[in-house]
N, C-alpha and C positions, 0 to 999 in steps of 0.2 A: 134285517133282510138285505140281500144283495141281488141286484138285477144287472145282467149283462145285456146292454142294448146294442142293436145294429141300427145306425141312423143313415137314411138315404139322403143323398145330396146330388148336385149337378157336377159333372166332371168339369174341372177348370175353376172350381170355387177357390178363392184365396182367403186364408184365415191367418190371423196373427200367431206368431210363435207363442206369445203369452195370451192364452185364451181362457184362463181359469176364471176370471171375473164373469165372463159371459155365461159359462156353465153354472156357476154359483147362482147368478141372478135368475137363470132359467129354473133351477130347482126351487128357489124362493118364490118364483111366480106360479109354479105348478101347485105347490102344497096348499095354498089358501083355497084352492078349488075343491078340497076334500069334502066329502059328505059329512053329515051331522055326527055320525057315529065315530068316525076317525077324528074329527075336530074335538069331540067331547073327550075321547081317549087322551089326546094330546094335552087338553086343558087340565085333565086330572093329573097329568104328570107335572103341571106347573108351567106350561108353555102356551103360546098363542101363535097359531100359524100365520095370521094376518099381520103380526107385528115383527116378523123375522126373529123372534126370540128362540124359536126351535132351530138349533144349530147342530143337532146330533146326527150329522151326516157328513160324508166325504165322497170323493169320486176319483176315479183313476185318470191318468193321462189318456188323451185320444189315441187310438190306434188308427193311423191314417195312411198306411202304406198302400199303394205307391204315391210318392209325392216329389215335388221339386222344392228346394229351399232357397230363398233369397236372403243371404246373410245381411246385406245392406239394408233392405227394407224390413227385415225381421218378419218374414212371411213364409207360409207354406202354400204351394199351389197343388191342389189335389188332382191326381191323375186318375183316380178311380171315382166311383159314385157311391161309396159307402165308407163309414167310419164306425168304430166300436168304442163304447164307453161303459165303464162299470160304475154303478151308483150304489153306495152302501148307506143304509139308514137304520138307526136304532128304533125299531117300531115293531109292534106285535105282528107275528106272521099272518094273522087272520086278515090283515089289510093288504096283503101282497097284490092280489088281483085288482083291487081298487086303485092302488098306486100305479100299476102298469097302465090301467085305463086312463088315469089322469095324464101321464106322460105322453100317451098316444094322442091326446087331444090338443096338446100345446107344442108346436114346432119350436126348435131351438134356433134362434137368430144368431148367426155367427159368421163374420167375414162378409165378403162381397162376391158377386158374380157379374162380370161385365159392368162394374160400377154401381150395381144395385145390391141392396141387402140380400144376403144368402140365408136360406132356411134348411134345417135338417129335420126330417120327420122319422119317427120311430117305425122301423120296418119289421124287425124281428126282436124278440127278447127271450131271455131265459132267467128264471129265478134260480139262483145258485143254492146248492145243498148247504145245510148248516153243518159246520165242522164239529167235531167232538172237542170241547174245550177242556184242557188239562191244566194242572198247576204250573207246569213248565212247558213252553212251546217256543218254536223258532219261526221267525217271520222274515220276509223280504219286503222292504219299502218300495212299493210300485210308484207312488208319488212321494216327494221328499217329506221328511219329518222335520218340523221346526220346533226347537226347544230353546227358550231364552232363560237367562240367569234369573234366579229368584231373589238375588241380592237387591237391596234398596238403592244402591248406588247406580245411577244411570250411566250407561256406556254407549259410545257411538256404535259399537259392535256387540250387542247383547246376546248374540247367538252362541250357544254352547256346542262345541264340537263333540261328536259321538265318542271320540277316543279320549276325551278329557276325563281325568280320574274322578272329577266331581259331577260328571254328566248324569249319573243315576239320581243324584239329589234333586236336580231340576226336573228330570224325566218323570220320576214318580210323584213329585209335588204337583205338577200340572195334571197328571192323571187323577190324583185324589181330588183336586179342586173341581175338575169337570164332573167326576163321578158323583161327588157330594151335591153339586148343583143339579144334576139329573135326578137325584133323590130328594130334592127340595131341602137340602141341608139337614136332613134328619140324621140321627146318630147311626153311623154305619156299623158301629160295634153292636148296638142294640138290635139292629136289623140282621146281624150275623153275616154281613156282607164283607166286612174287613176285620180281620183278627190282628190286633196290634203285635201279637207274637209271631205272626206269619212272616217269614224272611223274604221280602221282596228282593229280587235279584235281576240285574241287567248285565249282559255280556255282548260286546261287539264281536261280530264275526267278519273277518276280512277288513277291507278298507272302505271308508265312506267317501262319497263324491258330493261336492258342494253344488247346490243349484240356487240361483237367484231368480226369483219370479217377480216380474213387474205387473202390478195390478192397476186396473182402471178404476174410475171413481166408485167408491163404495161407502156405505154408511159409517164405517169405522175410520175412514180417512187414511187407510193404509195404502201406501204407494208401492212398496216392494217388501218382499219377505224372503229370507234365506232359509233353506232347508237342506237336508242331507239324505241321499239315497244310500242305504246300507242294509246288511243282513244282521240280525241280532237274535239273541235268546233272552227270554224274560220269564221270571217266576213271580206269579201273583195268584190271588184267589181266582178260580176259573170264571166267576161272575164278573170280575173286573177285566179279565182278558177278553171275555165276550163283549163287554162294553167297548173296549178300545178297538176291537176288530170291526165292529159295525159303525161306531161313532167316530173312529179315527184316532190314531196315536198323535201325541204332541199337541201343539197349539194350532189354531186356525184350520181345522179339518174342513170346515164349511167353505173355505177358499181354495180347496183342492190339495190339501196337505194331509199326510198321515194315512193314506190308503195302503194297506198291506195285504200280502198273500201269504199263505203257509209256505215255508221254505221246503 
């Protein structure tokens, strides 16, 4: 499911340019408040909302126009009183309204207002329609997609560029790993979710732009991640495309990477 939130704030609120950690922590803090039925459904999928093991979500960058940017301090000053945020979660549609209610109850703490912590509250929301998923689709990365090399040799720069001839190897490898984890590592072939004969295909459209995101303290100890914003075409079984659309493409979607829209 996908929800487009409008969050209200005070004019003049100052937020950091790199705010992904705060939004990720907000989502992690909201999900454990789920009712028994949703918690049970997640547990049946092999996850625990209270332990942060459920990471099948991603989110868009904040839409914060109008604003002033301080390059030296790496901050945005909001000149309006509302921002927009898209949250995408791989979860059964029957829990849509419950999730909306959960997010309405917990304000997002982000940035400062006159030296004090600033808070954003859900003002409006819209549950987005489900696309028709096909074997071949084109997408635009709204937040950067991060893909690292699957080679065992460690590198100071492990990120694979989207125009690298071997990008598709790492791209699909990470998709299958996450998809199998979401299916509790059951045989995808027996579940008829992946056909070994199905030709997975990736094609870059246009040029990719690099983005380096600095992250605050997190349980994984990740200080920064590099991703790329680009448009692409992909061919996979529709069920896998649906998984990536809602749970995010690439690595670390729960840290604000891999949120895409239809091209």
